[in-house]
N, C-alpha and C positions, 0 to 999 in steps of 0.2 A: 427054390430061388432065394438068394440072400439079399440083404439090402444092397443097392447098387447105385453108383453115381451115373446119371444119364444126362445128356445135354438136351434140353427142351427149349426150343426157340432161342438158342444161344446162351442159355443159363444152365449152369451145372446144378443138378438137383439130386439129392440123396433120396432115392425112391425106396421106401421101406417095404419089405416083403410082408404081405398080409398074414403069413404064417409065423412071423417073428414073435418075439416075446412081448407080452403086454406092457404098456406104459402106464404104470400104476402109482409111481412116485416121482417126485421132482428129480431124484437121482437118475431114474430111467430116462427122463427127458434130457438131462445133462449128458448122459451117455450117448444119446443121439447127436447132440451138439458136438461132442468130442469126435464122433465119426465123420464130421464134415472136414476134418483135416485134409482130406483128399481134394479140397478146393470147392466143395459145394457151397452154393449161396442160398440154398433153400432145402428144406426137408419136407418131403411129402409122406404123410403118415396115414395109412388106412384107418378109418374111423373105428373099425372093429378092434384095432390094437390098443385103442385108448380105453382105459378103465371107465366104467359108467360114471364114476365120480367126476370125471372131466366135464361131463355134460350137465351136472347138477351144480349150478354156479355158486350156491350157498356153501359148498365145500371149500371154495377158494382154490381148488387144484388147477382149474383152467387158467385162472389169473396168474398163478405162480408160473405155470409152464409157459404161457404166452410171454410173460415178462422176461423170462430167461432168454427166449429166442430174440426178443427185441434188444435186450442188453448185449447179446453177442452179434448183433447186426445180421441176423439170419431170418429168412422168411419161414414161417410154419404154414404148411398147407395140410388141412385135414381132408382126406379124399373118401368119398363114398356117401352112402345114404344115411343121413342122420334124422330122417323124418320122424321116427318114433320119439326121439329126444326133443325135437322142435315142437311136436304136438303137446308135450308135457310141460313146456316152459315158455312163457311169453318173453321172459328175460333172455333166455338163450336165443330166441328168434331175433330179438333186438341186437344182441351181441354179434350174431352171424351177419345180420344185415350191415351193421356198422363196420365190422371187420372186413367184409368183402368190398367195401368202398375204399379201404385203405391200401397200403402197399406191403404190409408185413405179415398179416395173418389172414388166410383165406380158407373158406370151406367150399370145396368144389366136388363135383360128382366123380371125376376121373382124371387120368393124366392127359387125355385129349383136351379137356377143358382147361387144365393147367397150362398146357403148351399154348393154347389160344390166348389165355390171360397174360402170359409172359410176353407173347408177341405184341400185344396191345401196349405193354409197358415199355417196349424197346424204343 
């Protein structure tokens, strides 16, 4: 399966294939942003596609990626189990908690949770 634009709760979301290429650089993130030209308002990325450096906040990678999405007025949704990363970093736990309270960056378990969250925002 390739990355695919799906409508979830009335919002077009670029749902990225878990088997797709790793997102290890800011350019990789910009390539995903470019793929939203089909009209997507959000990008849902499986956590396994994100390089581990994304979850180590001291690298600055997560901040750079999240800022790009905010600058382009797109939501970034990280899907899947990130518990091993959360266990290793209280700073990441705080970031996830605060992000999930907002409207632009979310960390959710699956597309079902994403659809429910989008429906709440409508």
